[in-house]
PDB file with one MODEL, atoms N, CA, C and O in Angstrom:
MODEL        1
ATOM      1  N   MET A   1     218.812-121.237 -92.914  1.00  0.00           N
ATOM      2  CA  MET A   1     219.892-120.265 -92.851  1.00  0.00           C
ATOM      3  C   MET A   1     219.548-119.541 -91.515  1.00  0.00           C
ATOM      4  O   MET A   1     218.369-119.347 -91.218  1.00  0.00           O
ATOM      5  N   PRO A   2     220.502-119.167 -90.760  1.00  0.00           N
ATOM      6  CA  PRO A   2     220.321-118.388 -89.606  1.00  0.00           C
ATOM      7  C   PRO A   2     219.973-117.022 -89.885  1.00  0.00           C
ATOM      8  O   PRO A   2     219.960-116.424 -90.961  1.00  0.00           O
ATOM      9  N   THR A   3     219.705-116.653 -88.776  1.00  0.00           N
ATOM     10  CA  THR A   3     219.104-114.814 -88.623  1.00  0.00           C
ATOM     11  C   THR A   3     220.067-114.151 -87.972  1.00  0.00           C
ATOM     12  O   THR A   3     220.722-114.717 -87.097  1.00  0.00           O
ATOM     13  N   LYS A   4     220.279-112.849 -88.318  1.00  0.00           N
ATOM     14  CA  LYS A   4     221.031-112.186 -87.508  1.00  0.00           C
ATOM     15  C   LYS A   4     221.015-112.183 -86.056  1.00  0.00           C
ATOM     16  O   LYS A   4     221.969-111.758 -85.404  1.00  0.00           O
ATOM     17  N   LYS A   5     219.749-112.736 -85.430  1.00  0.00           N
ATOM     18  CA  LYS A   5     219.597-112.814 -83.896  1.00  0.00           C
ATOM     19  C   LYS A   5     220.276-113.755 -83.752  1.00  0.00           C
ATOM     20  O   LYS A   5     221.227-113.546 -82.999  1.00  0.00           O
ATOM     21  N   ASP A   6     220.163-115.362 -84.412  1.00  0.00           N
ATOM     22  CA  ASP A   6     220.932-116.416 -84.049  1.00  0.00           C
ATOM     23  C   ASP A   6     222.306-116.124 -84.093  1.00  0.00           C
ATOM     24  O   ASP A   6     223.033-116.587 -83.214  1.00  0.00           O
ATOM     25  N   ILE A   7     222.826-115.327 -85.111  1.00  0.00           N
ATOM     26  CA  ILE A   7     224.010-115.221 -84.836  1.00  0.00           C
ATOM     27  C   ILE A   7     224.795-114.514 -83.890  1.00  0.00           C
ATOM     28  O   ILE A   7     225.908-114.779 -83.437  1.00  0.00           O
ATOM     29  N   GLN A   8     223.988-113.522 -83.659  1.00  0.00           N
ATOM     30  CA  GLN A   8     224.076-112.729 -82.077  1.00  0.00           C
ATOM     31  C   GLN A   8     223.950-113.885 -80.908  1.00  0.00           C
ATOM     32  O   GLN A   8     224.669-113.689 -79.928  1.00  0.00           O
ATOM     33  N   ASP A   9     223.268-114.860 -80.895  1.00  0.00           N
ATOM     34  CA  ASP A   9     223.086-115.399 -79.960  1.00  0.00           C
ATOM     35  C   ASP A   9     224.066-116.597 -79.701  1.00  0.00           C
ATOM     36  O   ASP A   9     224.227-117.194 -78.636  1.00  0.00           O
ATOM     37  N   LEU A  10     224.617-116.795 -80.771  1.00  0.00           N
ATOM     38  CA  LEU A  10     226.033-117.744 -80.889  1.00  0.00           C
ATOM     39  C   LEU A  10     226.939-117.259 -80.414  1.00  0.00           C
ATOM     40  O   LEU A  10     227.667-117.796 -79.579  1.00  0.00           O
ATOM     41  N   TYR A  11     227.086-115.871 -80.979  1.00  0.00           N
ATOM     42  CA  TYR A  11     228.782-115.557 -81.062  1.00  0.00           C
ATOM     43  C   TYR A  11     228.968-114.222 -80.117  1.00  0.00           C
ATOM     44  O   TYR A  11     230.070-113.745 -79.842  1.00  0.00           O
ATOM     45  N   PHE A  12     227.717-113.703 -79.671  1.00  0.00           N
ATOM     46  CA  PHE A  12     228.080-112.416 -78.948  1.00  0.00           C
ATOM     47  C   PHE A  12     228.913-112.327 -77.760  1.00  0.00           C
ATOM     48  O   PHE A  12     229.826-111.551 -77.479  1.00  0.00           O
ATOM     49  N   MET A  13     228.364-113.350 -77.093  1.00  0.00           N
ATOM     50  CA  MET A  13     229.682-113.354 -75.705  1.00  0.00           C
ATOM     51  C   MET A  13     231.202-113.528 -75.971  1.00  0.00           C
ATOM     52  O   MET A  13     232.019-112.861 -75.336  1.00  0.00           O
ATOM     53  N   ASP A  14     231.570-114.421 -76.906  1.00  0.00           N
ATOM     54  CA  ASP A  14     232.595-114.535 -77.126  1.00  0.00           C
ATOM     55  C   ASP A  14     233.288-113.083 -77.907  1.00  0.00           C
ATOM     56  O   ASP A  14     234.223-112.546 -77.313  1.00  0.00           O
ATOM     57  N   ALA A  15     232.938-112.639 -78.879  1.00  0.00           N
ATOM     58  CA  ALA A  15     232.782-111.079 -79.397  1.00  0.00           C
ATOM     59  C   ALA A  15     233.103-110.058 -78.438  1.00  0.00           C
ATOM     60  O   ALA A  15     234.004-109.221 -78.496  1.00  0.00           O
ATOM     61  N   ARG A  16     232.303-110.234 -77.616  1.00  0.00           N
ATOM     62  CA  ARG A  16     232.299-109.160 -76.156  1.00  0.00           C
ATOM     63  C   ARG A  16     233.709-109.275 -75.501  1.00  0.00           C
ATOM     64  O   ARG A  16     234.464-108.346 -75.213  1.00  0.00           O
ATOM     65  N   PHE A  17     233.934-110.830 -75.299  1.00  0.00           N
ATOM     66  CA  PHE A  17     235.255-110.848 -74.583  1.00  0.00           C
ATOM     67  C   PHE A  17     236.658-110.360 -75.370  1.00  0.00           C
ATOM     68  O   PHE A  17     237.643-109.742 -74.968  1.00  0.00           O
ATOM     69  N   LYS A  18     236.269-110.962 -76.770  1.00  0.00           N
ATOM     70  CA  LYS A  18     237.573-110.251 -77.102  1.00  0.00           C
ATOM     71  C   LYS A  18     237.635-108.626 -77.311  1.00  0.00           C
ATOM     72  O   LYS A  18     238.706-108.034 -77.171  1.00  0.00           O
ATOM     73  N   LEU A  19     236.528-107.998 -77.624  1.00  0.00           N
ATOM     74  CA  LEU A  19     236.548-106.509 -77.272  1.00  0.00           C
ATOM     75  C   LEU A  19     237.213-106.212 -76.040  1.00  0.00           C
ATOM     76  O   LEU A  19     238.341-105.729 -75.950  1.00  0.00           O
ATOM     77  N   LEU A  20     236.584-106.473 -75.258  1.00  0.00           N
ATOM     78  CA  LEU A  20     237.119-106.205 -73.862  1.00  0.00           C
ATOM     79  C   LEU A  20     238.775-106.621 -73.762  1.00  0.00           C
ATOM     80  O   LEU A  20     239.612-105.941 -73.169  1.00  0.00           O
ATOM     81  N   GLU A  21     238.911-107.266 -74.126  1.00  0.00           N
ATOM     82  CA  GLU A  21     240.454-108.171 -73.979  1.00  0.00           C
ATOM     83  C   GLU A  21     241.358-107.024 -75.034  1.00  0.00           C
ATOM     84  O   GLU A  21     242.518-106.779 -74.701  1.00  0.00           O
ATOM     85  N   ILE A  22     240.878-106.460 -76.088  1.00  0.00           N
ATOM     86  CA  ILE A  22     241.431-105.259 -76.724  1.00  0.00           C
ATOM     87  C   ILE A  22     241.471-104.076 -76.180  1.00  0.00           C
ATOM     88  O   ILE A  22     242.445-103.335 -76.311  1.00  0.00           O
ATOM     89  N   ALA A  23     240.490-103.788 -75.555  1.00  0.00           N
ATOM     90  CA  ALA A  23     240.527-102.639 -74.566  1.00  0.00           C
ATOM     91  C   ALA A  23     241.485-102.678 -73.330  1.00  0.00           C
ATOM     92  O   ALA A  23     242.099-101.741 -72.820  1.00  0.00           O
ATOM     93  N   SER A  24     241.458-103.903 -73.004  1.00  0.00           N
ATOM     94  CA  SER A  24     242.389-104.082 -71.693  1.00  0.00           C
ATOM     95  C   SER A  24     244.106-103.731 -72.400  1.00  0.00           C
ATOM     96  O   SER A  24     244.905-102.859 -72.056  1.00  0.00           O
ATOM     97  N   PHE A  25     244.209-104.611 -73.299  1.00  0.00           N
ATOM     98  CA  PHE A  25     245.420-104.255 -74.140  1.00  0.00           C
ATOM     99  C   PHE A  25     245.950-103.113 -74.197  1.00  0.00           C
ATOM    100  O   PHE A  25     246.960-102.746 -73.596  1.00  0.00           O
ATOM    101  N   LEU A  26     245.137-102.365 -75.092  1.00  0.00           N
ATOM    102  CA  LEU A  26     245.567-100.673 -75.189  1.00  0.00           C
ATOM    103  C   LEU A  26     245.584 -99.998 -73.756  1.00  0.00           C
ATOM    104  O   LEU A  26     246.493 -99.170 -73.686  1.00  0.00           O
ATOM    105  N   ASP A  27     244.847-100.112 -72.605  1.00  0.00           N
ATOM    106  CA  ASP A  27     244.830 -99.821 -71.261  1.00  0.00           C
ATOM    107  C   ASP A  27     246.390-100.088 -70.749  1.00  0.00           C
ATOM    108  O   ASP A  27     247.113 -99.302 -70.137  1.00  0.00           O
ATOM    109  N   ARG A  28     246.643-101.251 -71.129  1.00  0.00           N
ATOM    110  CA  ARG A  28     248.078-101.818 -70.459  1.00  0.00           C
ATOM    111  C   ARG A  28     248.902-100.943 -71.352  1.00  0.00           C
ATOM    112  O   ARG A  28     249.349 -99.920 -70.833  1.00  0.00           O
ATOM    113  N   VAL A  29     249.139-101.145 -72.435  1.00  0.00           N
ATOM    114  CA  VAL A  29     250.027 -99.962 -73.161  1.00  0.00           C
ATOM    115  C   VAL A  29     250.126 -98.651 -73.035  1.00  0.00           C
ATOM    116  O   VAL A  29     251.145 -98.016 -73.308  1.00  0.00           O
ATOM    117  N   ASP A  30     249.123 -98.196 -72.635  1.00  0.00           N
ATOM    118  CA  ASP A  30     248.828 -96.642 -72.194  1.00  0.00           C
ATOM    119  C   ASP A  30     249.332 -96.462 -70.593  1.00  0.00           C
ATOM    120  O   ASP A  30     250.085 -95.505 -70.413  1.00  0.00           O
ATOM    121  N   ARG A  31     249.116 -96.990 -69.831  1.00  0.00           N
ATOM    122  CA  ARG A  31     249.870 -97.221 -68.635  1.00  0.00           C
ATOM    123  C   ARG A  31     251.171 -97.462 -67.953  1.00  0.00           C
ATOM    124  O   ARG A  31     251.556 -97.352 -66.789  1.00  0.00           O
ATOM    125  N   HIS A  32     251.689 -97.810 -69.023  1.00  0.00           N
ATOM    126  CA  HIS A  32     253.534 -97.896 -69.052  1.00  0.00           C
ATOM    127  C   HIS A  32     254.358 -96.917 -69.790  1.00  0.00           C
ATOM    128  O   HIS A  32     253.967 -96.296 -70.778  1.00  0.00           O
ATOM    129  N   GLU A  33     255.558 -96.817 -69.231  1.00  0.00           N
ATOM    130  CA  GLU A  33     256.182 -95.624 -69.881  1.00  0.00           C
ATOM    131  C   GLU A  33     257.021 -96.008 -70.895  1.00  0.00           C
ATOM    132  O   GLU A  33     257.149 -97.197 -71.186  1.00  0.00           O
ATOM    133  N   GLY A  34     257.594 -95.149 -71.452  1.00  0.00           N
ATOM    134  CA  GLY A  34     258.645 -95.644 -73.186  1.00  0.00           C
ATOM    135  C   GLY A  34     257.842 -95.816 -73.944  1.00  0.00           C
ATOM    136  O   GLY A  34     256.706 -96.151 -73.609  1.00  0.00           O
ATOM    137  N   GLU A  35     258.219 -95.629 -75.227  1.00  0.00           N
ATOM    138  CA  GLU A  35     257.895 -95.552 -76.822  1.00  0.00           C
ATOM    139  C   GLU A  35     257.118 -96.653 -77.015  1.00  0.00           C
ATOM    140  O   GLU A  35     257.315 -97.630 -76.292  1.00  0.00           O
ATOM    141  N   THR A  36     256.239 -96.682 -77.885  1.00  0.00           N
ATOM    142  CA  THR A  36     255.490 -97.944 -78.727  1.00  0.00           C
ATOM    143  C   THR A  36     256.453 -97.812 -80.108  1.00  0.00           C
ATOM    144  O   THR A  36     257.227 -96.903 -80.406  1.00  0.00           O
ATOM    145  N   ASP A  37     256.144 -98.976 -80.798  1.00  0.00           N
ATOM    146  CA  ASP A  37     256.843 -99.000 -82.044  1.00  0.00           C
ATOM    147  C   ASP A  37     255.716 -98.980 -83.211  1.00  0.00           C
ATOM    148  O   ASP A  37     254.687 -98.306 -83.153  1.00  0.00           O
ATOM    149  N   PHE A  38     256.047 -99.748 -84.174  1.00  0.00           N
ATOM    150  CA  PHE A  38     255.238 -99.609 -85.438  1.00  0.00           C
ATOM    151  C   PHE A  38     253.773-100.136 -85.362  1.00  0.00           C
ATOM    152  O   PHE A  38     252.819 -99.758 -86.042  1.00  0.00           O
ATOM    153  N   ARG A  39     253.799-101.070 -84.409  1.00  0.00           N
ATOM    154  CA  ARG A  39     252.918-101.907 -83.913  1.00  0.00           C
ATOM    155  C   ARG A  39     251.663-101.087 -83.594  1.00  0.00           C
ATOM    156  O   ARG A  39     250.595-101.212 -84.194  1.00  0.00           O
ATOM    157  N   HIS A  40     251.909-100.198 -82.543  1.00  0.00           N
ATOM    158  CA  HIS A  40     250.658 -99.412 -82.084  1.00  0.00           C
ATOM    159  C   HIS A  40     250.074 -98.550 -83.092  1.00  0.00           C
ATOM    160  O   HIS A  40     248.859 -98.744 -83.134  1.00  0.00           O
ATOM    161  N   PRO A  41     250.459 -97.682 -83.914  1.00  0.00           N
ATOM    162  CA  PRO A  41     249.853 -97.373 -84.880  1.00  0.00           C
ATOM    163  C   PRO A  41     249.077 -98.045 -85.957  1.00  0.00           C
ATOM    164  O   PRO A  41     248.094 -97.589 -86.541  1.00  0.00           O
ATOM    165  N   ALA A  42     249.687 -99.252 -86.146  1.00  0.00           N
ATOM    166  CA  ALA A  42     249.086 -99.926 -87.108  1.00  0.00           C
ATOM    167  C   ALA A  42     247.864-100.803 -86.452  1.00  0.00           C
ATOM    168  O   ALA A  42     247.069-101.439 -87.144  1.00  0.00           O
ATOM    169  N   PHE A  43     247.828-100.749 -85.083  1.00  0.00           N
ATOM    170  CA  PHE A  43     246.635-101.615 -84.304  1.00  0.00           C
ATOM    171  C   PHE A  43     245.459-100.667 -84.714  1.00  0.00           C
ATOM    172  O   PHE A  43     244.438-100.958 -85.337  1.00  0.00           O
ATOM    173  N   HIS A  44     245.935 -99.225 -84.112  1.00  0.00           N
ATOM    174  CA  HIS A  44     244.783 -98.050 -84.287  1.00  0.00           C
ATOM    175  C   HIS A  44     244.234 -98.114 -85.532  1.00  0.00           C
ATOM    176  O   HIS A  44     243.005 -98.089 -85.603  1.00  0.00           O
ATOM    177  N   GLU A  45     244.950 -98.199 -86.637  1.00  0.00           N
ATOM    178  CA  GLU A  45     244.725 -97.981 -88.204  1.00  0.00           C
ATOM    179  C   GLU A  45     243.928 -99.364 -88.436  1.00  0.00           C
ATOM    180  O   GLU A  45     243.132 -99.304 -89.373  1.00  0.00           O
ATOM    181  N   ALA A  46     243.985-100.445 -87.841  1.00  0.00           N
ATOM    182  CA  ALA A  46     243.152-101.627 -87.755  1.00  0.00           C
ATOM    183  C   ALA A  46     241.796-101.648 -87.543  1.00  0.00           C
ATOM    184  O   ALA A  46     240.880-102.087 -88.238  1.00  0.00           O
ATOM    185  N   LEU A  47     241.819-100.850 -85.971  1.00  0.00           N
ATOM    186  CA  LEU A  47     240.633-100.411 -85.562  1.00  0.00           C
ATOM    187  C   LEU A  47     239.892 -99.574 -86.192  1.00  0.00           C
ATOM    188  O   LEU A  47     238.679 -99.784 -86.210  1.00  0.00           O
ATOM    189  N   LYS A  48     240.313 -98.693 -86.705  1.00  0.00           N
ATOM    190  CA  LYS A  48     239.793 -97.824 -87.716  1.00  0.00           C
ATOM    191  C   LYS A  48     238.947 -98.304 -89.254  1.00  0.00           C
ATOM    192  O   LYS A  48     237.943 -97.810 -89.766  1.00  0.00           O
ATOM    193  N   ALA A  49     239.669 -99.265 -89.632  1.00  0.00           N
ATOM    194  CA  ALA A  49     239.460 -99.912 -90.829  1.00  0.00           C
ATOM    195  C   ALA A  49     238.087-100.638 -90.463  1.00  0.00           C
ATOM    196  O   ALA A  49     237.038-100.512 -91.094  1.00  0.00           O
ATOM    197  N   MET A  50     238.321-101.542 -89.149  1.00  0.00           N
ATOM    198  CA  MET A  50     237.216-102.237 -88.616  1.00  0.00           C
ATOM    199  C   MET A  50     235.793-101.476 -88.814  1.00  0.00           C
ATOM    200  O   MET A  50     234.835-101.905 -89.458  1.00  0.00           O
ATOM    201  N   GLN A  51     235.874-100.315 -88.147  1.00  0.00           N
ATOM    202  CA  GLN A  51     234.890 -99.601 -87.752  1.00  0.00           C
ATOM    203  C   GLN A  51     234.250 -98.975 -89.265  1.00  0.00           C
ATOM    204  O   GLN A  51     233.043 -98.902 -89.499  1.00  0.00           O
ATOM    205  N   ASN A  52     235.223 -98.596 -90.114  1.00  0.00           N
ATOM    206  CA  ASN A  52     234.602 -98.217 -91.551  1.00  0.00           C
ATOM    207  C   ASN A  52     235.553 -98.818 -92.701  1.00  0.00           C
ATOM    208  O   ASN A  52     236.633 -98.302 -92.990  1.00  0.00           O
ATOM    209  N   PRO A  53     235.133 -99.742 -93.203  1.00  0.00           N
ATOM    210  CA  PRO A  53     235.940-100.537 -94.222  1.00  0.00           C
ATOM    211  C   PRO A  53     235.533 -99.881 -95.216  1.00  0.00           C
ATOM    212  O   PRO A  53     234.406 -99.397 -95.116  1.00  0.00           O
ATOM    213  N   PRO A  54     236.270 -99.665 -96.424  1.00  0.00           N
ATOM    214  CA  PRO A  54     236.197 -99.494 -97.635  1.00  0.00           C
ATOM    215  C   PRO A  54     235.534-100.021 -98.546  1.00  0.00           C
ATOM    216  O   PRO A  54     235.704-101.210 -98.817  1.00  0.00           O
ATOM    217  N   ALA A  55     234.572 -99.193 -99.261  1.00  0.00           N
ATOM    218  CA  ALA A  55     233.548 -99.810-100.048  1.00  0.00           C
ATOM    219  C   ALA A  55     233.843-101.229-100.869  1.00  0.00           C
ATOM    220  O   ALA A  55     234.681-101.249-101.770  1.00  0.00           O
ATOM    221  N   GLY A  56     233.175-102.280-100.529  1.00  0.00           N
ATOM    222  CA  GLY A  56     233.478-103.380-101.219  1.00  0.00           C
ATOM    223  C   GLY A  56     234.169-104.442-100.692  1.00  0.00           C
ATOM    224  O   GLY A  56     234.385-105.533-101.220  1.00  0.00           O
ATOM    225  N   THR A  57     234.651-103.857 -99.118  1.00  0.00           N
ATOM    226  CA  THR A  57     235.642-104.830 -98.324  1.00  0.00           C
ATOM    227  C   THR A  57     234.768-105.090 -96.964  1.00  0.00           C
ATOM    228  O   THR A  57     234.118-104.186 -96.440  1.00  0.00           O
ATOM    229  N   THR A  58     234.814-106.176 -96.544  1.00  0.00           N
ATOM    230  CA  THR A  58     234.346-106.724 -95.327  1.00  0.00           C
ATOM    231  C   THR A  58     235.342-106.097 -94.398  1.00  0.00           C
ATOM    232  O   THR A  58     236.460-105.680 -94.700  1.00  0.00           O
ATOM    233  N   ARG A  59     234.678-106.094 -93.046  1.00  0.00           N
ATOM    234  CA  ARG A  59     235.476-105.764 -91.971  1.00  0.00           C
ATOM    235  C   ARG A  59     236.803-106.224 -91.514  1.00  0.00           C
ATOM    236  O   ARG A  59     237.770-105.576 -91.113  1.00  0.00           O
ATOM    237  N   ALA A  60     236.568-107.882 -91.717  1.00  0.00           N
ATOM    238  CA  ALA A  60     237.746-108.780 -91.710  1.00  0.00           C
ATOM    239  C   ALA A  60     239.006-108.221 -92.613  1.00  0.00           C
ATOM    240  O   ALA A  60     240.109-107.852 -92.210  1.00  0.00           O
ATOM    241  N   GLN A  61     238.497-108.273 -93.961  1.00  0.00           N
ATOM    242  CA  GLN A  61     239.469-107.969 -94.801  1.00  0.00           C
ATOM    243  C   GLN A  61     240.016-106.522 -94.751  1.00  0.00           C
ATOM    244  O   GLN A  61     241.136-106.421 -95.251  1.00  0.00           O
ATOM    245  N   ALA A  62     239.475-105.360 -94.254  1.00  0.00           N
ATOM    246  CA  ALA A  62     239.760-104.203 -93.955  1.00  0.00           C
ATOM    247  C   ALA A  62     240.963-104.456 -92.578  1.00  0.00           C
ATOM    248  O   ALA A  62     242.048-103.876 -92.610  1.00  0.00           O
ATOM    249  N   VAL A  63     240.661-105.189 -91.670  1.00  0.00           N
ATOM    250  CA  VAL A  63     241.590-105.263 -90.784  1.00  0.00           C
ATOM    251  C   VAL A  63     243.025-106.062 -91.226  1.00  0.00           C
ATOM    252  O   VAL A  63     244.175-105.844 -90.846  1.00  0.00           O
ATOM    253  N   HIS A  64     242.526-107.024 -92.131  1.00  0.00           N
ATOM    254  CA  HIS A  64     243.916-107.644 -92.581  1.00  0.00           C
ATOM    255  C   HIS A  64     244.638-106.754 -93.187  1.00  0.00           C
ATOM    256  O   HIS A  64     245.821-106.658 -92.862  1.00  0.00           O
ATOM    257  N   LEU A  65     244.138-105.975 -94.117  1.00  0.00           N
ATOM    258  CA  LEU A  65     244.909-105.098 -95.145  1.00  0.00           C
ATOM    259  C   LEU A  65     245.603-103.851 -94.154  1.00  0.00           C
ATOM    260  O   LEU A  65     246.678-103.324 -94.442  1.00  0.00           O
ATOM    261  N   ALA A  66     245.108-103.629 -93.415  1.00  0.00           N
ATOM    262  CA  ALA A  66     245.906-102.430 -92.274  1.00  0.00           C
ATOM    263  C   ALA A  66     246.921-103.112 -91.312  1.00  0.00           C
ATOM    264  O   ALA A  66     247.475-102.473 -90.417  1.00  0.00           O
ATOM    265  N   PHE A  67     247.107-104.226 -91.499  1.00  0.00           N
ATOM    266  CA  PHE A  67     248.147-105.061 -90.878  1.00  0.00           C
ATOM    267  C   PHE A  67     249.402-105.484 -92.091  1.00  0.00           C
ATOM    268  O   PHE A  67     250.518-105.913 -91.797  1.00  0.00           O
ATOM    269  N   SER A  68     248.923-105.254 -93.400  1.00  0.00           N
ATOM    270  CA  SER A  68     249.611-105.895 -94.519  1.00  0.00           C
ATOM    271  C   SER A  68     250.867-105.006 -94.992  1.00  0.00           C
ATOM    272  O   SER A  68     250.860-103.789 -94.807  1.00  0.00           O
ATOM    273  N   ASP A  69     251.810-105.581 -95.531  1.00  0.00           N
ATOM    274  CA  ASP A  69     252.920-104.693 -96.370  1.00  0.00           C
ATOM    275  C   ASP A  69     251.684-104.814 -97.874  1.00  0.00           C
ATOM    276  O   ASP A  69     250.928-105.687 -98.300  1.00  0.00           O
ATOM    277  N   HIS A  70     252.062-103.356 -98.291  1.00  0.00           N
ATOM    278  CA  HIS A  70     251.304-103.491 -99.608  1.00  0.00           C
ATOM    279  C   HIS A  70     252.201-103.261-100.464  1.00  0.00           C
ATOM    280  O   HIS A  70     251.689-102.961-101.542  1.00  0.00           O
ATOM    281  N   SER A  71     253.690-103.262-100.492  1.00  0.00           N
ATOM    282  CA  SER A  71     254.542-103.273-101.385  1.00  0.00           C
ATOM    283  C   SER A  71     254.329-104.143-102.391  1.00  0.00           C
ATOM    284  O   SER A  71     253.638-105.151-102.243  1.00  0.00           O
ATOM    285  N   THR A  72     254.989-103.775-103.647  1.00  0.00           N
ATOM    286  CA  THR A  72     254.865-104.576-104.739  1.00  0.00           C
ATOM    287  C   THR A  72     256.349-105.374-105.423  1.00  0.00           C
ATOM    288  O   THR A  72     256.350-106.404-106.096  1.00  0.00           O
ATOM    289  N   GLU A  73     257.283-104.732-105.107  1.00  0.00           N
ATOM    290  CA  GLU A  73     258.752-105.325-105.264  1.00  0.00           C
ATOM    291  C   GLU A  73     259.173-106.293-104.238  1.00  0.00           C
ATOM    292  O   GLU A  73     259.132-105.857-103.088  1.00  0.00           O
ATOM    293  N   PRO A  74     259.553-107.459-104.384  1.00  0.00           N
ATOM    294  CA  PRO A  74     260.030-108.325-103.591  1.00  0.00           C
ATOM    295  C   PRO A  74     261.003-107.746-102.809  1.00  0.00           C
ATOM    296  O   PRO A  74     261.450-106.708-103.297  1.00  0.00           O
ATOM    297  N   ALA A  75     261.602-108.164-101.478  1.00  0.00           N
ATOM    298  CA  ALA A  75     262.775-107.839-100.919  1.00  0.00           C
ATOM    299  C   ALA A  75     263.957-108.767-101.311  1.00  0.00           C
ATOM    300  O   ALA A  75     263.870-109.971-101.553  1.00  0.00           O
ATOM    301  N   GLU A  76     265.138-107.960-101.333  1.00  0.00           N
ATOM    302  CA  GLU A  76     266.465-108.711-101.668  1.00  0.00           C
ATOM    303  C   GLU A  76     266.714-110.024-100.695  1.00  0.00           C
ATOM    304  O   GLU A  76     267.222-111.076-101.084  1.00  0.00           O
ATOM    305  N   SER A  77     266.275-109.766 -99.414  1.00  0.00           N
ATOM    306  CA  SER A  77     266.699-110.947 -98.817  1.00  0.00           C
ATOM    307  C   SER A  77     265.862-110.864 -97.544  1.00  0.00           C
ATOM    308  O   SER A  77     265.290-109.774 -97.500  1.00  0.00           O
ATOM    309  N   ALA A  78     265.595-111.634 -96.501  1.00  0.00           N
ATOM    310  CA  ALA A  78     264.867-111.400 -95.387  1.00  0.00           C
ATOM    311  C   ALA A  78     265.701-110.983 -94.524  1.00  0.00           C
ATOM    312  O   ALA A  78     266.859-111.402 -94.566  1.00  0.00           O
ATOM    313  N   THR A  79     265.249-109.964 -93.443  1.00  0.00           N
ATOM    314  CA  THR A  79     265.701-109.768 -92.422  1.00  0.00           C
ATOM    315  C   THR A  79     265.470-110.331 -91.231  1.00  0.00           C
ATOM    316  O   THR A  79     266.433-110.253 -90.468  1.00  0.00           O
ATOM    317  N   ILE A  80     264.476-110.897 -90.792  1.00  0.00           N
ATOM    318  CA  ILE A  80     263.906-111.793 -89.936  1.00  0.00           C
ATOM    319  C   ILE A  80     263.438-112.936 -90.456  1.00  0.00           C
ATOM    320  O   ILE A  80     263.352-113.383 -91.600  1.00  0.00           O
ATOM    321  N   GLN A  81     263.058-113.447 -89.037  1.00  0.00           N
ATOM    322  CA  GLN A  81     262.812-115.028 -89.419  1.00  0.00           C
ATOM    323  C   GLN A  81     261.731-115.501 -88.787  1.00  0.00           C
ATOM    324  O   GLN A  81     261.478-116.705 -88.742  1.00  0.00           O
ATOM    325  N   PHE A  82     260.964-114.541 -88.216  1.00  0.00           N
ATOM    326  CA  PHE A  82     259.438-114.434 -87.653  1.00  0.00           C
ATOM    327  C   PHE A  82     258.535-113.550 -88.077  1.00  0.00           C
ATOM    328  O   PHE A  82     258.694-112.989 -89.161  1.00  0.00           O
ATOM    329  N   ALA A  83     257.334-113.272 -87.192  1.00  0.00           N
ATOM    330  CA  ALA A  83     256.401-112.240 -87.979  1.00  0.00           C
ATOM    331  C   ALA A  83     256.048-110.968 -87.170  1.00  0.00           C
ATOM    332  O   ALA A  83     255.304-111.406 -86.293  1.00  0.00           O
ATOM    333  N   PHE A  84     256.117-110.228 -87.066  1.00  0.00           N
ATOM    334  CA  PHE A  84     255.551-108.941 -86.181  1.00  0.00           C
ATOM    335  C   PHE A  84     254.058-108.711 -85.901  1.00  0.00           C
ATOM    336  O   PHE A  84     253.421-108.070 -85.066  1.00  0.00           O
ATOM    337  N   GLY A  85     253.756-109.521 -86.978  1.00  0.00           N
ATOM    338  CA  GLY A  85     252.307-109.079 -87.136  1.00  0.00           C
ATOM    339  C   GLY A  85     251.461-107.686 -87.835  1.00  0.00           C
ATOM    340  O   GLY A  85     250.251-107.590 -88.041  1.00  0.00           O
ATOM    341  N   ALA A  86     252.506-106.707 -88.101  1.00  0.00           N
ATOM    342  CA  ALA A  86     251.890-105.694 -88.791  1.00  0.00           C
ATOM    343  C   ALA A  86     253.111-105.358 -89.405  1.00  0.00           C
ATOM    344  O   ALA A  86     254.169-105.678 -88.864  1.00  0.00           O
ATOM    345  N   HIS A  87     253.085-104.719 -90.527  1.00  0.00           N
ATOM    346  CA  HIS A  87     253.955-103.959 -91.651  1.00  0.00           C
ATOM    347  C   HIS A  87     254.897-103.228 -90.989  1.00  0.00           C
ATOM    348  O   HIS A  87     254.483-102.275 -90.328  1.00  0.00           O
ATOM    349  N   ASN A  88     256.276-103.493 -91.017  1.00  0.00           N
ATOM    350  CA  ASN A  88     257.127-102.050 -90.205  1.00  0.00           C
ATOM    351  C   ASN A  88     257.860-101.288 -91.463  1.00  0.00           C
ATOM    352  O   ASN A  88     258.888-101.670 -92.022  1.00  0.00           O
ATOM    353  N   GLU A  89     257.311-100.457 -91.684  1.00  0.00           N
ATOM    354  CA  GLU A  89     257.742 -99.665 -93.385  1.00  0.00           C
ATOM    355  C   GLU A  89     259.063 -99.218 -93.093  1.00  0.00           C
ATOM    356  O   GLU A  89     259.832 -98.948 -94.016  1.00  0.00           O
ATOM    357  N   GLU A  90     259.413 -99.109 -91.855  1.00  0.00           N
ATOM    358  CA  GLU A  90     260.781 -98.244 -91.663  1.00  0.00           C
ATOM    359  C   GLU A  90     262.156 -99.643 -91.980  1.00  0.00           C
ATOM    360  O   GLU A  90     263.116 -99.498 -92.738  1.00  0.00           O
ATOM    361  N   ALA A  91     261.889-100.725 -91.270  1.00  0.00           N
ATOM    362  CA  ALA A  91     262.569-101.683 -91.617  1.00  0.00           C
ATOM    363  C   ALA A  91     262.472-102.144 -93.027  1.00  0.00           C
ATOM    364  O   ALA A  91     263.338-102.869 -93.518  1.00  0.00           O
ATOM    365  N   ALA A  92     261.649-101.819 -93.548  1.00  0.00           N
ATOM    366  CA  ALA A  92     261.355-102.417 -95.108  1.00  0.00           C
ATOM    367  C   ALA A  92     262.202-101.691 -96.261  1.00  0.00           C
ATOM    368  O   ALA A  92     262.449-102.260 -97.324  1.00  0.00           O
ATOM    369  N   GLN A  93     262.652-100.311 -95.948  1.00  0.00           N
ATOM    370  CA  GLN A  93     263.544 -99.289 -96.486  1.00  0.00           C
ATOM    371  C   GLN A  93     264.950 -99.434 -96.066  1.00  0.00           C
ATOM    372  O   GLN A  93     265.798 -98.631 -96.456  1.00  0.00           O
TER     373      GLN A  93
ENDMDL
END
């Protein structure tokens, strides 16, 4: 079984790159004019969920749930034929 150090040795540089890529994405959004949409606050909620996942939940689960639609009633019809990557509460109503 690998140790925590083994996991760091294997995956640290890749995770570091991904974290820098996320920071760069957020910087690009901040630098430009105009309004963001529902994905921007969803992304920030996912970051918070990753840093402080609910008890009994892994970080990956918490991030996935932050982007998910938690409604329990099925939609009457599909309004789009592609995914946004985050739940749009306004479009669901």
